[in-house]
C-alpha positions in Angstrom: 107.6 113.6 84.0 106.6 110.9 86.4 106.3 111.8 90.1 105.7 109.8 93.3 105.5 110.7 97.0 107.0 108.4 99.5 107.2 108.3 103.3 110.6 107.4 104.8 110.1 104.0 106.5 113.5 103.5 108.1 113.5 104.4 111.8 116.8 106.3 111.5 115.7 108.2 108.5 117.5 108.2 105.2 121.0 107.8 106.6 123.9 105.4 106.1 122.5 102.0 105.3 119.0 103.0 104.0 120.6 105.7 101.9 123.1 103.3 100.4 120.4 100.8 99.6 118.2 103.5 98.0 121.1 105.1 96.0 122.0 101.7 94.5 118.4 101.0 93.5 118.1 104.5 92.0 121.3 104.0 90.0 120.0 100.7 88.7 116.8 102.3 87.5 118.7 103.6 84.4 117.0 107.0 84.6 117.9 110.3 86.1 115.9 110.2 89.4 115.6 113.1 91.7 114.5 113.4 95.3 113.3 116.3 97.4 111.4 116.9 100.6 107.7 117.6 100.1 107.2 121.3 99.9 110.7 122.2 98.6 111.0 123.7 95.1 111.7 121.3 92.3 114.9 123.1 91.5 116.3 122.0 94.9 115.8 118.3 94.1 118.9 116.2 94.4 120.3 113.2 92.5 118.7 110.1 94.1 121.6 107.9 93.1 124.1 109.9 95.1 124.5 108.7 98.7 126.0 112.0 99.7 123.0 113.9 98.3 120.7 111.6 100.1 122.4 112.0 103.4 122.6 115.8 103.0 118.8 115.8 102.3 118.3 115.0 106.0 115.0 113.1 105.5 113.8 111.6 108.8 111.5 108.7 109.7 107.9 109.5 108.7 108.9 112.5 106.5 107.6 112.6 102.9 109.7 113.0 99.9 109.0 113.5 96.2 110.7 111.3 93.6 110.8 112.5 89.9 112.0 110.8 86.8 111.5 111.1 83.0 111.8 108.5 80.3 110.5 105.1 79.3 109.7 103.0 82.4 109.7 106.0 84.8 106.4 105.1 86.4 107.5 101.5 87.1 110.9 102.6 88.3 109.5 105.1 90.7 107.0 102.6 92.1 109.9 100.3 92.9 111.8 103.1 94.5 108.9 104.1 96.7 108.8 100.6 98.0 112.5 100.8 98.9 112.0 104.1 100.7 109.0 102.9 102.6 110.7 99.8 103.9 112.4 99.9 107.4 115.9 98.8 106.5 116.9 99.0 110.1 114.4 96.5 111.4 115.9 93.4 112.9 
């Protein structure tokens, strides 16, 4: 299973617009991608393609999260998703 850690880059955290952008990217990955806050048990990981799951995660600016996926291309998909999470989608 591939795993990557990312730091939330949007100033408002993983809410509304940043969550929608990330959920869409996770869905397009073609893999089951999960997300959890660093330090939380793996069994509490949520579906990264679900905007409701992302918003209920409550990840704030600067907080670290763990992404996990399994299957062909998982490493490449997670690398792209890390870039999405670490971008400030609320910058003007």
